[in-house]
RODO-2510 file (C-alpha; in nm, 4 decimals, decimal comma):
residues 542
     n   res          X          Y          Z
     1     m    -0,0022    -0,0122    -0,0095
     2     k     0,1204     0,3331    -0,0820
     3     n     0,1963     0,6018     0,1817
     4     n     0,0342     0,9218     0,1001
     5     n     0,2697     1,1084     0,3036
     6     v     0,5614     0,9771     0,1006
     7     e     0,4135     1,0984    -0,2055
     8     a     0,3705     1,4529    -0,0365
     9     l     0,7472     1,4705     0,0276
    10     s     0,8147     1,4003    -0,3203
    11     s     0,6036     1,7067    -0,4282
    12     e     0,7837     2,0245    -0,5522
    13     r     0,8480     2,1570    -0,1904
    14     m     1,0662     1,8594    -0,1248
    15     p     1,4640     1,9304    -0,1874
    16     t     1,5998     1,7414    -0,4782
    17     s     1,8069     1,4417    -0,4200
    18     d     2,1247     1,6541    -0,5393
    19     q     2,0505     1,9232    -0,2564
    20     s     1,9730     1,6383     0,0048
    21     r     2,3148     1,4832    -0,0771
    22     r     2,4869     1,8163    -0,0478
    23     q     2,3346     1,8833     0,2802
    24     l     2,4350     1,5422     0,3894
    25     e     2,7832     1,5957     0,3164
    26     r     2,7789     1,9388     0,4789
    27     i     2,6477     1,7856     0,8171
    28     l     2,9263     1,4904     0,7775
    29     q     3,1848     1,7564     0,7516
    30     s     3,0886     1,9171     1,0869
    31     p     3,3141     1,8386     1,3722
    32     d     3,0743     1,6180     1,5780
    33     f     3,0186     1,3865     1,2954
    34     v     3,3724     1,3931     1,1736
    35     r     3,4314     1,2269     1,5255
    36     s     3,1484     0,9809     1,4988
    37     e     3,2148     0,7401     1,2324
    38     k     2,9258     0,5040     1,3213
    39     n     2,6422     0,7978     1,3511
    40     s     2,7808     0,9352     1,0039
    41     k     2,7457     0,6288     0,8468
    42     f     2,4010     0,5766     1,0174
    43     l     2,2902     0,9126     0,8904
    44     s     2,4158     0,8444     0,5480
    45     y     2,2589     0,5087     0,5256
    46     i     1,8978     0,6314     0,6301
    47     v     1,9231     0,9513     0,4048
    48     e     2,0361     0,7332     0,0965
    49     e     1,7611     0,4998     0,1482
    50     t     1,4930     0,7649     0,2031
    51     i     1,6233     0,9393    -0,1122
    52     a     1,5884     0,6195    -0,3107
    53     n     1,2416     0,5644    -0,1721
    54     r     1,3383     0,2426     0,0129
    55     h     1,1610     0,3305     0,3367
    56     s     1,0791    -0,0233     0,4043
    57     y     1,4683    -0,1118     0,4629
    58     l     1,4546     0,1477     0,7470
    59     k     1,4017    -0,0977     1,0309
    60     a     1,6272    -0,1754     1,3304
    61     y     1,7358    -0,5228     1,2013
    62     t     1,8330    -0,4160     0,8582
    63     i     2,0135    -0,0985     1,0023
    64     a     2,2123    -0,3316     1,2334
    65     l     2,3131    -0,5326     0,9840
    66     e     2,4291    -0,2781     0,7212
    67     v     2,5227     0,0171     0,9577
    68     f     2,6514    -0,1612     1,2874
    69     g     2,7933    -0,4786     1,1430
    70     k     2,5671    -0,7068     1,3194
    71     d     2,4997    -1,0586     1,2063
    72     q     2,1732    -1,2315     1,1121
    73     a     2,1193    -1,3469     1,4577
    74     f     2,0692    -0,9892     1,5733
    75     d     1,7405    -0,9592     1,7766
    76     p     1,6151    -0,6013     1,8189
    77     q     1,4117    -0,6749     2,1168
    78     t     1,7077    -0,7694     2,3178
    79     d     1,9740    -0,5577     2,1781
    80     p     1,8935    -0,1785     2,1735
    81     i     2,2028    -0,0565     1,9988
    82     v     1,9921     0,0885     1,6989
    83     r     1,7483     0,2526     1,9231
    84     v     2,0043     0,3967     2,1564
    85     q     2,1979     0,5358     1,8480
    86     a     1,9073     0,6928     1,7038
    87     v     1,8413     0,8928     2,0203
    88     r     2,2216     0,9985     1,9862
    89     l     2,1794     1,0953     1,6158
    90     r     1,8804     1,2765     1,6763
    91     r     2,0281     1,5043     1,9201
    92     m     2,3604     1,5517     1,7242
    93     l     2,1334     1,6626     1,4289
    94     e     1,9615     1,9039     1,6522
    95     q     2,2791     2,0495     1,7912
    96     y     2,4060     2,0866     1,4497
    97     y     2,1094     2,3012     1,3309
    98     l     2,1377     2,5092     1,6528
    99     a     2,4920     2,6018     1,5696
   100     d     2,6863     2,5300     1,2434
   101     g     2,3617     2,4578     1,0439
   102     k     2,1541     2,7322     1,1629
   103     k     2,1155     2,9064     0,8289
   104     d     2,1528     2,6003     0,5946
   105     e     1,8784     2,5704     0,3344
   106     v     1,8112     2,2231     0,3699
   107     i     1,7178     2,0356     0,7095
   108     i     1,7643     1,6692     0,7818
   109     n     1,5729     1,5661     1,0800
   110     l     1,5128     1,2108     1,2321
   111     l     1,1660     1,1586     1,3042
   112     k     1,0754     1,0674     1,6607
   113     g     0,9585     0,7045     1,6813
   114     s     1,1204     0,5863     1,3504
   115     y     1,4257     0,5528     1,1726
   116     i     1,3041     0,7580     0,8518
   117     p     1,4421     1,0933     0,8210
   118     k     1,2672     1,4144     0,7340
   119     i     1,4151     1,6155     0,4631
   120     y     1,2684     1,9894     0,3927
   121     y     1,3549     2,3321     0,3407
   122     n     1,4352     2,5502     0,6251
   123     d     1,1324     2,7640     0,5836
   124     d     0,9151     2,4546     0,6023
   125     h     0,7926     2,2306     0,8735
   126     g     0,8292     1,9363     0,6773
   127     v     0,5685     1,6331     0,6598
   128     d     0,5572     1,3509     0,9067
   129     l     0,5529     1,0279     0,7420
   130     e     0,3239     0,7586     0,8669
   131     v     0,5585     0,4557     0,9690
   132     p     0,4038     0,2539     1,2104
   133     d     0,6226    -0,0727     1,1044
   134     t     0,9236     0,1063     1,2139
   135     q     0,8354     0,2441     1,5498
   136     i     1,1401     0,2718     1,7529
   137     d     0,9234     0,2203     2,0836
   138     t     0,8457    -0,1354     1,9999
   139     v     1,2025    -0,2435     2,0313
   140     i     1,2671    -0,2003     2,3949
   141     p     1,1003     0,0220     2,6650
   142     s     1,2788     0,2871     2,8301
   143     v     1,2706     0,4360     3,1780
   144     a     1,4128     0,7329     3,3748
   145     v     1,4360     0,7209     3,7280
   146     m     1,3908     1,0758     3,8903
   147     p     1,5647     1,1711     4,1931
   148     f     1,3899     1,0483     4,5121
   149     k     1,2552     1,3235     4,7400
   150     y     1,3838     1,3095     5,0998
   151     l     1,0764     1,3865     5,3356
   152     s     1,2334     1,3673     5,6707
   153     d     1,3307     1,6619     5,8768
   154     d     1,6909     1,6132     5,8816
   155     n     1,8168     1,7459     5,5544
   156     s     2,1773     1,6434     5,6304
   157     q     2,0864     1,2850     5,5322
   158     e     1,9443     1,3979     5,2009
   159     y     2,2102     1,1910     5,0241
   160     f     2,0464     0,8571     5,1470
   161     a     1,7823     0,9388     4,9084
   162     d     2,0236     1,0274     4,6211
   163     g     2,2053     0,6921     4,6972
   164     t     1,8805     0,4946     4,6923
   165     t     1,7905     0,6472     4,3568
   166     e     2,1371     0,5414     4,2342
   167     e     2,1073     0,1738     4,3544
   168     i     1,7723     0,1434     4,1814
   169     i     1,9292     0,2712     3,8562
   170     c     2,2006     0,0121     3,8993
   171     k     1,9643    -0,2727     3,9720
   172     l     1,7228    -0,1715     3,6683
   173     s     2,0085    -0,1554     3,4113
   174     q     2,0873    -0,5226     3,4825
   175     f     1,7640    -0,6324     3,3014
   176     k     1,8288    -0,6576     2,9391
   177     e     1,4487    -0,6071     2,8495
   178     i     1,4618    -0,2257     2,9375
   179     l     1,6674     0,0617     2,8722
   180     v     1,7563     0,2670     3,1673
   181     i     1,8691     0,6440     3,1497
   182     a     2,1741     0,7039     3,3716
   183     r     2,1676     0,9065     3,7028
   184     h     2,3485     1,2201     3,5736
   185     t     2,0891     1,2735     3,3291
   186     t     1,7838     1,2650     3,5770
   187     h     1,9666     1,4568     3,8283
   188     q     1,8836     1,7844     3,6616
   189     y     1,5204     1,7382     3,7673
   190     k     1,6304     1,7107     4,1555
   191     d     1,3774     1,9474     4,3436
   192     k     1,1754     2,0257     4,0687
   193     t     0,8129     1,9733     3,9732
   194     i     0,7872     1,7027     3,7056
   195     d     0,5809     1,7038     3,4107
   196     p     0,5928     1,3327     3,2940
   197     k     0,5113     1,4505     2,9167
   198     q     0,7682     1,7148     2,9197
   199     v     1,0495     1,4946     3,0581
   200     g     0,9299     1,2074     2,8343
   201     d     0,9865     1,4492     2,5173
   202     q     1,3281     1,5919     2,6841
   203     l     1,4765     1,2410     2,7939
   204     d     1,3227     1,0597     2,4910
   205     v     1,1584     0,7894     2,7709
   206     r     0,8403     0,6172     2,7728
   207     f     0,8136     0,5647     3,1604
   208     i     0,9402     0,7731     3,4472
   209     l     0,9615     0,6391     3,8212
   210     l     0,8885     0,8689     4,0698
   211     g     0,9735     0,8145     4,4393
   212     s     1,0000     0,9506     4,7839
   213     l     1,1983     0,8302     5,1070
   214     r     1,1327     0,8962     5,4754
   215     k     1,3272     0,8071     5,7772
   216     a     1,1839     0,8047     6,1198
   217     g     1,3760     0,6529     6,4130
   218     n     1,4379     0,2762     6,3124
   219     q     1,1475     0,2840     6,0374
   220     i     1,2026     0,3654     5,6567
   221     r     0,9178     0,4362     5,4197
   222     v     0,9499     0,4391     5,0391
   223     a     0,6807     0,5385     4,8015
   224     v     0,7114     0,4877     4,4402
   225     e     0,4878     0,5457     4,1217
   226     l     0,5722     0,4362     3,7719
   227     i     0,4212     0,6679     3,5130
   228     e     0,3707     0,6454     3,1418
   229     t     0,5107     0,9847     2,9799
   230     r     0,2725     0,9760     2,6709
   231     n    -0,0523     1,0243     2,8615
   232     s     0,0886     1,0922     3,2342
   233     a    -0,0976     0,7832     3,3347
   234     a     0,0257     0,6052     3,6678
   235     i     0,0464     0,2362     3,5638
   236     w     0,1974     0,1058     3,9147
   237     s     0,2617     0,2229     4,2399
   238     q     0,3435     0,0913     4,5721
   239     a     0,4554     0,2037     4,9324
   240     f     0,6968     0,0077     5,1465
   241     d     0,7196     0,0262     5,5213
   242     k     1,0178    -0,1617     5,6989
   243     e     1,2634    -0,1330     5,9826
   244     l     1,5579     0,0384     5,8842
   245     s     1,8432    -0,1806     5,8073
   246     v     2,0740    -0,2469     5,5083
   247     k     1,9106    -0,5912     5,4302
   248     n     1,5550    -0,4226     5,4109
   249     v     1,6797    -0,1110     5,2194
   250     i     1,8020    -0,3359     4,9385
   251     s     1,4976    -0,5742     4,9723
   252     i     1,2982    -0,2693     4,9130
   253     q     1,5285    -0,1725     4,5924
   254     d     1,4812    -0,5270     4,4691
   255     e     1,0996    -0,4962     4,4924
   256     i     1,1060    -0,1882     4,3182
   257     a     1,3391    -0,2953     4,0371
   258     t     1,1548    -0,6244     3,9549
   259     s     0,8238    -0,4834     3,9766
   260     v     0,9112    -0,2041     3,7392
   261     s     1,0810    -0,4321     3,5028
   262     a     0,7915    -0,7001     3,4918
   263     t     0,5399    -0,4081     3,4428
   264     i     0,6863    -0,2609     3,1510
   265     a     0,8936    -0,5379     2,9899
   266     q     0,6111    -0,7737     3,0080
   267     p     0,5265    -0,7763     2,6288
   268     y     0,8874    -0,8422     2,5562
   269     g     0,9196    -1,1694     2,7539
   270     v     0,9541    -1,2950     3,1183
   271     i     1,2428    -1,1640     3,3109
   272     l     1,5248    -1,4263     3,3161
   273     g     1,5928    -1,5998     3,6464
   274     k     1,9655    -1,5165     3,6423
   275     d     1,8647    -1,1510     3,6242
   276     l     1,6593    -1,1742     3,9199
   277     r     1,9347    -1,3507     4,1134
   278     s     2,1733    -1,0941     4,0269
   279     l     1,9697    -0,8388     4,2186
   280     k     1,9946    -1,0271     4,5539
   281     r     2,3473    -0,9315     4,6382
   282     i     2,3608    -0,7922     4,9941
   283     p     2,6693    -0,5683     4,9963
   284     t     2,6917    -0,5271     5,3921
   285     k     2,4655    -0,6020     5,6858
   286     s     2,5422    -0,2504     5,8380
   287     l     2,3341     0,0345     5,7598
   288     t     2,6098     0,2827     5,8839
   289     a     2,8579     0,1532     5,6470
   290     y     2,6103     0,1294     5,3652
   291     e     2,5228     0,5273     5,4354
   292     y     2,9008     0,6073     5,4530
   293     v     2,9679     0,4711     5,0971
   294     l     2,6630     0,6764     4,9523
   295     r     2,8812     0,9727     5,0173
   296     y     3,0876     0,8813     4,7183
   297     y     2,8039     0,9611     4,5105
   298     q     2,7692     1,3255     4,6499
   299     f     3,1375     1,3692     4,5662
   300     l     3,0783     1,2546     4,2118
   301     s     2,8291     1,5466     4,1523
   302     t     3,0898     1,8335     4,2609
   303     f     3,4398     1,6899     4,2724
   304     s     3,4929     1,9659     4,5337
   305     p     3,7940     1,9141     4,7771
   306     e     3,5066     1,9402     5,0713
   307     d     3,3238     1,6536     4,9378
   308     y     3,6379     1,4652     4,8517
   309     e     3,7356     1,4712     5,2186
   310     w     3,3950     1,3791     5,3256
   311     a     3,3555     1,0748     5,1189
   312     r     3,7186     0,9459     5,1651
   313     e     3,6479     0,9650     5,5602
   314     g     3,3096     0,7820     5,4901
   315     a     3,4560     0,5069     5,2782
   316     e     3,7340     0,4409     5,5352
   317     k     3,5014     0,4369     5,8206
   318     a     3,2687     0,1893     5,6203
   319     i     3,5732    -0,0288     5,5846
   320     k     3,6267    -0,0389     5,9699
   321     i     3,2536    -0,1104     6,0245
   322     d     3,2341    -0,4046     5,7717
   323     p     3,6017    -0,5272     5,6458
   324     n     3,3895    -0,7554     5,3855
   325     y     3,2005    -0,4599     5,2239
   326     s     3,3075    -0,4689     4,8652
   327     d     3,1577    -0,1260     4,7513
   328     a     3,3450     0,0312     5,0651
   329     w     3,6655    -0,1031     4,9363
   330     a     3,6168     0,0063     4,6009
   331     a     3,5024     0,3467     4,6864
   332     a     3,8238     0,3893     4,9101
   333     a     4,0292     0,2644     4,6253
   334     i     3,9095     0,5233     4,3805
   335     l     3,9251     0,8108     4,6164
   336     c     4,2954     0,7210     4,6878
   337     a     4,3714     0,7269     4,3249
   338     d     4,1857     1,0753     4,3089
   339     e     4,4059     1,2048     4,5929
   340     y     4,7233     1,1365     4,3696
   341     q     4,5548     1,2104     4,0197
   342     m     4,3480     1,5318     4,1311
   343     a     4,5909     1,6663     4,3725
   344     y     4,3451     1,6722     4,6718
   345     r     4,6077     1,6285     4,9302
   346     n     4,9578     1,7388     4,9454
   347     e     4,9328     1,8707     4,6050
   348     g     4,9289     1,4887     4,4670
   349     k     5,2797     1,4188     4,5493
   350     n     5,2099     1,1033     4,7725
   351     k     5,2480     0,8411     4,4856
   352     g     5,2486     0,5797     4,7468
   353     v     4,8735     0,6361     4,7888
   354     v     4,8179     0,4544     4,4221
   355     d     4,9647     0,1415     4,5762
   356     e     4,7468     0,1732     4,8819
   357     g     4,4439     0,2098     4,6542
   358     f     4,5504    -0,0677     4,4199
   359     k     4,5500    -0,3000     4,7057
   360     m     4,2079    -0,1793     4,8204
   361     a     4,0706    -0,2230     4,4473
   362     q     4,2088    -0,5922     4,4695
   363     k     4,0379    -0,6333     4,8115
   364     a     3,7008    -0,5123     4,6443
   365     v     3,7300    -0,7663     4,3711
   366     k     3,8265    -1,0500     4,5990
   367     t     3,5638    -0,9631     4,8231
   368     d     3,2799    -0,9868     4,5555
   369     p     3,4037    -1,0943     4,2444
   370     e     3,0598    -1,0277     4,0633
   371     n     3,0607    -0,6443     4,1478
   372     p     3,1045    -0,4344     3,8602
   373     f     3,2007    -0,1232     4,0824
   374     a     3,5094    -0,3167     4,2349
   375     y     3,6060    -0,3835     3,8620
   376     y     3,5950    -0,0273     3,7990
   377     a     3,7907     0,0586     4,0852
   378     l     4,0356    -0,2052     3,9776
   379     f     4,0775    -0,0670     3,5984
   380     y     4,0908     0,3025     3,7256
   381     l     4,3956     0,2158     3,9467
   382     n     4,5609     0,0102     3,6788
   383     v     4,5422     0,3025     3,4408
   384     v     4,6728     0,5336     3,6933
   385     k     4,9704     0,2945     3,7241
   386     h     4,9909     0,3054     3,3423
   387     d     4,9406    -0,0740     3,3262
   388     v     4,7090    -0,0695     3,0032
   389     d     4,6949    -0,4380     2,9513
   390     a     4,5718    -0,4961     3,3034
   391     f     4,3466    -0,1884     3,2827
   392     r     4,1629    -0,3301     2,9612
   393     q     4,1060    -0,6437     3,1288
   394     a     3,9536    -0,5187     3,4355
   395     a     3,7392    -0,2661     3,2304
   396     d     3,6250    -0,5441     2,9843
   397     r     3,5083    -0,7656     3,3041
   398     a     3,3171    -0,4522     3,4416
   399     l     3,1410    -0,4022     3,1308
   400     e     3,0713    -0,7779     3,1189
   401     l     2,9224    -0,7549     3,4562
   402     n     2,6966    -0,4602     3,3519
   403     p     2,7091    -0,3644     2,9924
   404     r     2,4911    -0,0720     3,0174
   405     n     2,6397     0,1069     3,2879
   406     a     2,6952     0,4538     3,1264
   407     f     2,9438     0,5410     3,3904
   408     i     3,1603     0,2463     3,3294
   409     l     3,1304     0,3180     2,9629
   410     g     3,2338     0,6802     2,9948
   411     e     3,5335     0,6213     3,2025
   412     y     3,6450     0,3360     3,0020
   413     g     3,6374     0,5601     2,6938
   414     v     3,7977     0,8604     2,8585
   415     q     4,0865     0,6419     3,0199
   416     l     4,1445     0,4635     2,6457
   417     s     4,1839     0,8135     2,4989
   418     w     4,4516     0,9156     2,7315
   419     t     4,6443     0,5844     2,6565
   420     g     4,6188     0,6870     2,3022
   421     a     4,3329     0,4843     2,1592
   422     w     4,1446     0,7895     2,0595
   423     e     3,8967     0,6373     1,8188
   424     e     3,8249     0,3454     2,0473
   425     g     3,7657     0,6028     2,3390
   426     f     3,5470     0,8234     2,1453
   427     e     3,3408     0,5332     2,0486
   428     l     3,2638     0,4334     2,4140
   429     i     3,2235     0,7822     2,5326
   430     e     2,9620     0,8528     2,2531
   431     q     2,7913     0,5240     2,3652
   432     a     2,7763     0,6673     2,7257
   433     m     2,6468     0,9894     2,6210
   434     t     2,3643     0,7856     2,4307
   435     l     2,2695     0,6368     2,7491
   436     n     2,3201     0,9464     2,9438
   437     p     2,2287     1,2797     2,7590
   438     s     2,3264     1,4939     3,0548
   439     h     2,6548     1,3149     3,1129
   440     p     2,9436     1,4408     3,3431
   441     d     3,1257     1,7124     3,1562
   442     f     3,4555     1,5676     3,1921
   443     y     3,3322     1,3441     2,8870
   444     h     3,4368     1,6423     2,6809
   445     f     3,8125     1,6498     2,7984
   446     p     3,9170     1,3788     2,5413
   447     s     3,7705     1,5624     2,2340
   448     l     3,9266     1,8958     2,3863
   449     v     4,2826     1,7572     2,4092
   450     y     4,2328     1,5817     2,0762
   451     y     4,1541     1,9162     1,9142
   452     i     4,4299     2,0839     2,1030
   453     c     4,6694     1,8236     1,9700
   454     n     4,5650     1,8742     1,6078
   455     d     4,5832     2,2519     1,6381
   456     d     4,2064     2,2956     1,5944
   457     i     4,1762     2,5585     1,8560
   458     d     3,8470     2,6776     1,7601
   459     n     3,6748     2,3383     1,8087
   460     a     3,8601     2,2933     2,1239
   461     l     3,7186     2,6115     2,2658
   462     r     3,3699     2,5010     2,1719
   463     e     3,4377     2,1784     2,3474
   464     s     3,5704     2,3620     2,6605
   465     k     3,2607     2,5558     2,6872
   466     k     3,0518     2,2420     2,7575
   467     v     3,2580     2,1958     3,0688
   468     d     3,1425     2,3523     3,3939
   469     l     3,3803     2,1998     3,6661
   470     p     3,4762     2,4972     3,8646
   471     h     3,6362     2,2856     4,1480
   472     m     3,8488     2,0821     3,9119
   473     f     4,1736     2,2509     3,8254
   474     w     4,2016     2,0950     3,4933
   475     s     3,9029     2,2830     3,3452
   476     h     4,0983     2,6321     3,4216
   477     f     4,4287     2,4385     3,2805
   478     f     4,2408     2,3876     2,9365
   479     k     4,0865     2,7364     2,9381
   480     a     4,4298     2,8982     2,9993
   481     i     4,5683     2,6916     2,6982
   482     l     4,2867     2,7841     2,4662
   483     y     4,2995     3,1730     2,5376
   484     g     4,6746     3,1688     2,5290
   485     s     4,6606     2,9925     2,1669
   486     l     4,4168     3,2661     2,0957
   487     n     4,6409     3,5509     2,2227
   488     k     4,3638     3,6587     2,4760
   489     q     4,5938     3,7980     2,7374
   490     k     4,3103     3,8869     2,9963
   491     e     4,1234     3,5859     2,9595
   492     a     4,4319     3,3715     2,9803
   493     e     4,5236     3,5429     3,3200
   494     t     4,1878     3,5086     3,4711
   495     a     4,1847     3,1241     3,3799
   496     l     4,5392     3,0911     3,5293
   497     k     4,4379     3,2800     3,8369
   498     d     4,1490     3,0412     3,8897
   499     l     4,3721     2,7411     3,8308
   500     f     4,6361     2,8915     4,0874
   501     n     4,3664     2,9399     4,3404
   502     l     4,2839     2,5538     4,3365
   503     y     4,6339     2,4562     4,2791
   504     p     4,8897     2,7240     4,3908
   505     t     5,2024     2,5554     4,2729
   506     f     5,0669     2,3974     3,9652
   507     s     5,3187     2,5906     3,7374
   508     e     5,6510     2,4171     3,8969
   509     n     5,4476     2,0646     3,8678
   510     a     5,2796     2,1255     3,5389
   511     q     5,4701     1,8571     3,3439
   512     t     5,4176     1,5818     3,6366
   513     e     5,0528     1,6462     3,6487
   514     i     5,0146     1,6227     3,2586
   515     e     5,2026     1,3029     3,2705
   516     k     4,9845     1,1517     3,5302
   517     w     4,6968     1,1246     3,2917
   518     m     4,8757     1,1203     2,9259
   519     h     5,0625     0,8145     2,8084
   520     e     5,1831     0,9667     2,4669
   521     k     5,4764     1,1503     2,4843
   522     d     5,3753     1,3816     2,1907
   523     v     5,0544     1,4843     2,3708
   524     i     5,2422     1,5724     2,7031
   525     k     5,5008     1,7724     2,4961
   526     k     5,2165     1,9722     2,3192
   527     l     5,0055     2,0381     2,6044
   528     l     5,2884     2,1683     2,7996
   529     a     5,4264     2,3866     2,5355
   530     r     5,0948     2,5438     2,4980
   531     y     5,0468     2,5811     2,8842
   532     r     5,3826     2,7766     2,8892
   533     n     5,2674     2,9858     2,6075
   534     a     4,9391     3,0553     2,8102
   535     e     5,1823     3,1772     3,0887
   536     q     5,3864     3,4039     2,8894
   537     i     5,0691     3,5862     2,7154
   538     s     4,9027     3,6300     3,0658
   539     g     5,2058     3,7799     3,1894
   540     l     5,1934     3,5247     3,4945
   541     t     5,5236     3,3428     3,4300
   542     t     5,6910     3,2146     3,7596
***
C-alpha cells in the first residue's frame, strides 16, 4: 500500500536528491560527525535509502546489519544498539542546526519514533511520515528514574535518598529487557516539579519512576509510582514500610526494580531467573557502613575538595565497620587514586597512595568477584599505574558484568583516550553519552585534548564551553591553554588565576601533572608547550 505522506514529500516542496546529498555532506563535515564514524554511517544510510524511496529497509534489523555490522542472529528486542544510537543521532542533528547549520537551506531531521529521516527546506515544517512498522518504541521500553525526594526533617541525610536512587538505577540496568537512563541525566530534575510528558520528550523515554523516602527512628518508608509519559497515566504504585536496615533497604530496591521491570517489559518476554538472582547481592549488613559509602555519589556530583574529604572519610569508616564490604573497598580505592591524580592532598605528591588504592581495589574484587563497581575501581587504579593491559582486562570485566552502565562506559572511553586509543575511546564515550544525555562534563576532555593536539583551537574552545567544573583545576588549565593560543591575554590571565587558586604550585608541577594522565609523549609535549605559552601571554610566568 502506498503511503500518501511519502508521495507528499516527493512534491515540489521537497529538496531534490542533489540538494539532499549536498546537505548530508555538509553535516558529515561538521566536527561532531567527523568524530562519530558510526553515526555518520548511520545518517548516510538512512538518508540514501530515503532518497531512493526504500523506506521499507529502514528497520532496526536492517540498520543493525548494514550500519553496525551485526550478523543475522541480531534481535532488536534484546539488543538496543540501533535505538540508542538513533537517540544520539537525533540529538546530534538538533545540535548541528542550533549552531553550524542554523542558516542551512535544507534540514535533515530524524523523526521521533522511527528511523526515517525528514528532509525539507528551512522555511518549511516538513511532513511527518506514517511509519507504524518502524516504531522505535516497539524495540525496547525505556525508563528514567527521577531523583527520590527526601521527606524527613533532617536534610543532612538527603544523600540517602540520592544513593537509593542510584542503587535502583543500577539494579534496573541489569535487566536486558529495558533501557535505563543514567543518573547524571535525571539529576537535573532534582527538587523540581515533574511534568511526565515534558520529561518524556526531553529524555526520549516512555516511562518515569517517581519516588520519595522518609526515615523516622528505626523505620523507613519508600513510596514509588511508575508513570507512562505519553499520557501521564500512573500504571503502578506501591509504598514500602520496613525497619531500617541495609537488608531491608536493599530488599525494597529489589522489589522496586523487579516490579518496574515486570510491569513495563511484560510484552517482551519473562524476566530471566539469572537477572533476578543478580539483584539479590547484599553488600553489607551495616546500615551505617552503607550510608557512609553513599557519600561517594555526592562527591561525583561536585568534585569539590570538601566533598572529597567527606567521601574519603566515609569510605574509610565503612571499611572499619564492615571489612567484607566490597563497595566500601572500591570507593576507598578510587578516592585514593583521586588524591594523587587530582592533587586533593599534598598537591598530589604522595604516589604511595596509588599502591594503597590498588591493594584496596584488589580487595574489593576478591570480596565480591561479581561486583562491577569493584572492577571499575581496579581498572581505574591500573590506568593510574599506566598498566594498560591490566586496565583493559579489568574494564572489559566491569562491562561484562553490567554492559549498560553509562558511567563505566564513559570512564573506560575517557581512560582509553589518554592511553592513545582515541577512536576506540571516542566510541565508548559516545555510547555513554547516548545512555546519558546529561553526562558528566569531563566526557568532553578527550575531544578537547584531541583538538588541541591537532591545532584545531576553535573546536577545542567549543568543547571547553561544555565543561562546567569550577572545582576541578584541569578545566581552568584547558581554558588557559586555549585563550593563550588565541592570544587573549585577559582571559588567559583569569583562567590561570582560577587554576592557581585551586593549585597554587601548579606551574612548577605542570609536566608531572600532565604525565599522570597522558601516556603519549607527543601529547604531553604539546600540552606543556601550550601551557607555557599561556603563562607568557598572561604575564603570569613564574
